Structures are given as structure tokens and as C-alpha cells.
N, C-alpha and C positions, 0 to 999 in steps of 0.2 A: 274655372274649373278645375275638379280637386277631384284625380282621379283614385278610387279605394281600391285594392284586389285583395279577395277572400278565398282563404283553401283551407282544408281542414282531413283530421283524420288521415297525415299520412301512413300512420304506421309501419315506420321503417323499417325497413328489411335491407340484410339479414340479419334474424335474431340473433346476437353473440350467443355464446352456448352458457347456460347461468351455471354457477358453483352448485354444488350437488347441495348443500346447504340452503339454497333459493328455492330449493323447488320441493314446497313444503305449503300446507294450506295453499290457498287461491292460486299461487303461481303454479301450480303441476297441473290444475285444469288447464289454463291459462295456456303453458308450454304444450303440452298433449293438443290442444286444437289447433293451434299455430302448426306443429310438426303436421297434422290431419290434414287440416286444410287451408287455413288462410295463409299460410307461407307461398300457396298457389292463386290467390287472389292479390295481395298486395304487394307486388312488383317495386320494385326497384329502376327498370326500365321506366315502366308507363311513369311511375313520378316525375324521373329526370327529363322525361318530353313534355310533362303537364308545366315543371318548374320553367322548363326553356321558353313553351308558349308565354307565360307568366310574365317574366323577364322581357323580350321581345316588345310586350306590353308598355315599357315603362310605367308602371302606374309611382302612385307621389308616397304612399305607403301601402305596406302588406299586414291584414291578418291571418292570425293561425287560428284555428276556435279549436285547437286540442289534439288528444292522442297520437303523438307524439311516437310512445315507446309503446308495447305491450303488453310486458310482463312486468312491469317496473323493476328488471332485473338491474343491479349496480351499473354494470357497462353498457348499456343501453344509453344512458346520457350523456354522456361526451359526444358520441356520434352525431346525437339527435342536436346538442350544439352546432355543431357541424354544420349541420344541417338549415340551422337558425341563418349563422353566418353566411351562408351562400346563397340564403334570401337577401342578406342584408343587416345592415349593423343595429342594435338597439334603439336608437332612435327610430330608424324607421320600418322597425317590422314591430309590433305588438302581438304577443302569447297571450291567451288564456289555458288553462290545462284542461283536460277531459279525462272521463274515469279511468282508465288504462294507467296516465299519468300518474294515477294514483292508487293503483291498483294495489298495493297494498301500503300501510301506514310509513315505510319508509321513502316511498316514492316520493310524497308530499317534499321530505327534504331534500330528495335529490333534487328535486324541479327547481327547488333554491336555488341553490347550490351552484348548478350549471345553467342556469335558465334566469335565473333573476333579474337581469340588469333588463329581461323581455317583458318583465311580467309587473312593471311598478309605473308608475305614473312621476309627472314632471317634478311632482315634490318629495320622490320617492319613497312614497307611500304604496303598500300592497294592498290589494284587495280589497275593498273596492278602490280602484283607483282612476285617476284621471288621464289621458294626454291631450294636448293641442297643438292639432296639427293642422294649418291653415284655417278655413270655418269650419273644420271641426272638432268634438268633442268626442273623442273615445273613451266609452264605461269599462273598464276591465272587471267583472265578477269570475269568481271560483266555483265552479259546482260539484269542484271533483273531491270526491271521497271517501276514503278504503270500502268495500262491502261484501257481504258474503258470496261466495263461490255461485256461480250462475245468478248471480244481481248485476246490474248498472245502474244503478241508481244515482241521480243526482243531488248537493241537498247547496243551498246558500244561506241558511242559518240567520238567525234575527239580527245579528252586528251587520253583518252587509247589508242586509238588507235596508236595516234605520239607515245605514249611512249612504245608500246608492238613490233614498230620496234627495237627502241632501246634493251630492251631485246636478243630479238632474235638474233641480232650482239653479244652481250656480250657471248651469252650463247653460241656461235656457234660450239665450240668445244663437248659441249655435246648432248646427245640423248635430244632433247625440247619436251616438249610433254604441247601442251595449252591444259588449261581447259578453258571449257566453256559451258553456259547450253542448249544454243539454236544450233544447228545446224548451220551450216556458209551456206548452203544451203537449201531449203525447196521443196517438193513438191508441184505443183501449189495450190493444193485442203487443202494446209494450209495456206494460201497467209496471213490468217489474227492470224497468230501462229508464225509470219518467223522472223527473225534478220532481222530487218529492212534496217540496214546497213551490209547485209552478204556480199554485192557485194564488199566494203570497203575492211572489213575484209579479202576476196580470194584475193584481189589485194596485201595486206599486207604481206600474206604468200608467195604470189608467186614472188615478189621480196624479200624478205627475207629467206625462209625455215624456217622447221620444221620437224622433223622425224614425228610428232603424234600430232593428235587432237581428242581431247573426248571428247564427251558432253553427254547430257541426251533428255529431253522433249517429244518428239515422242514416249517413251516409248516403242519400237521395236527396235530389232538388227538390225544392218545397219551399211554398210561400203559403204565408197566410197574413190573417190581420187581426190585430187586436183591437180594445177601444181604449182610446186614449180620451183626453180630457177636453180635447176639441175636434178630435179626428181619427180617423184608423193610424194606429201603428203596422206598418208591414214588418213581419219576420220572415228572414230568407234563410234557410237551408243550403247547404253543399255537399255533392257526394264526396266518398273519400279520394284524396286527390293521387293517390296509388293503383287505385281499384281495377283491374284489366277486365276488359269483355270478354267472352259473356260471363255473368255474374248472377246473383239475385237479387243486387242493386244497381243504381246507375253506374254506368263509366265513368274512371277517376275526371273531375274536372274541376272546375270553379267559380269565379264572378269577376267584375270588375262591375265598379259604380260608379258613373260618372255624376259629380255632384255641382251644381251650383247654384245662384240665389240669394238669398240674403233671409234674416229672419223671416217669417210671416209669411215666402213667396221662394219654398224652396223647388228647386226640379232635380228626380235623381234617375238618371235610365240605368240602368242595369242590363249587361253584357254578358251573359253567361256563355264560356266557355269550355270543351273538355273534347275525349276520346270517341268516335265515329262507333257507334256498335260491333264493326268488326275491328277496332283498335288499329286504324292504317293512318287515320291523321287527325288532330288538332285541330277543331274546329268551333267558328260557333253555332251554336245550338240555338239560342235567343236572343232576343232584347226586347223588353219591355219597359216601360214607366210606370214609377212607384205613385201610388199615391204619398201626397206629405204637405 
């Protein structure tokens, strides 16, 4: 059995004091939002409890589905590297970036400078990349692109999409786990936060298949199924790993995926763990078997 852990959207606190020159354009709106609201929601003590519980489960590998930082200020990225190292080395932790990590154009460069080892495949190629761990094929995509103020959309683009099909076919005998920050399909109310080429992404999965898609972004526990060539593909989202209850989203949590079997006969049990509504403990929320 291979145990895969999945957490996302830690929005690491505290936010380092940005340089005045960084507080222009989109960053100023994000900074004001952090000062007014988000610093109360995303708490380092909550994240520490979630990480301690996750590490106590001793997973074989950990995936982080983005949004480590908040406004893409230069001084946010080195502490975020420290957070990744707390989880484990680059061989044992896989990261795909979120929209906050690429809040402005310079954020994309900072991601690569500080976190590059966590975002590359076994052949050192980045986005899309392929990592083999036991029976698992981890396929990492980046939907993180800079956007206008008050927008949080994502995009994969044609080049990533074309290579994705090749990677899915190459790893068809493995349990294929596709990692992306934005969900492939968003609620109508989240049109300003959606994956812009989600239709193309869903069509690619329908042609080539996958055993599991993992995402973050919505700060909610979520499970939907997409069409595949032979069977439905489960798509799973997790809450923010740092959200303190009570809030408008699910309290902080993460998932474990217990995977076993072989090509054509996979089994995957999902164990969702997280804070209770009163924040008193980290407990098992639910346990389900995914169709695969």
C-alpha cells in the first residue's frame, strides 16, 4: 500500500512587512485584505497542528497544491521554502503553485528560485512534469498565472495541455495522479476564480484518462467525477491547511489516499482529517472508497 498525503493553501503567516515599492497594483489590494481579514483566518498555530498530525500518519509522499504565499512579496518565498523543508525533502514532497504564488509576474521567478526542486520531474523538467513514486505517477501542472486585481483565474495553456496527453499515455500502467491548483470545474459563482481552459483540460482527461485529480484553491472539501475513456475520474479538493474555525470555509484539514492494486484493478481509500468545528482537535472527518 502506498499512502499519499494532500494539503493545500497554507497561506503562510505572518506576512513579512513588504517594501513600500511592492505595494502597487494588485499587491496593495491583497495586502489590505490580509490586514483586514485574512490574518485572522490563516493562522500559523492552526497550520502547525495540521502538519504535526499529517507527519504522525507517516505518509509515503506529500503533495502540496499551491498558495503558500499571500501577495507574492519577495520576502515571503524563503520562509515558504522552510515550510516545505519541514514537510520533507524535494524527493518526498511535490508542489504545484497557486494563483497567490504567482500573484504578480515576479512571483513566478521567485517560485522557481526558492522552490524549484519541489516542482520538477524525475528528468528535471518542469510543468508539466512526471514523478514516479512506487506505483504512483504524479503529474504536476501549473495553472498559476498573474491576473488583474480581484481576479483569481488560472490557465494551463496549449503547450502544457499537449504535453499532458503524452505524460498520461506514458504512465497509463501506473496509478496516475494529476496535480493542479485550480479545480477543473468551478461553480458559476466562482467564475472570476475559475480555470479558464478547464473545458480543454476536462476533454484531455476524457481522452487519456487518469485515476485521480487533486486540487486546492476553493478552501473546501470537494469530490466530483469527470468522464474518462473507460471510467469516471475522481477529482478531490481539500480545505486550506491553516484556516481557523469558525469561518466561511471548511476548517483546516488534509487528505490521505491509501492506494493499492495494479493496472486495471486499483483501490483507493480516502481518509479526510481536519480540525473539529470548535477547533479543539484534529480528527478523522470521513473515510470513503473512490471509484477507479
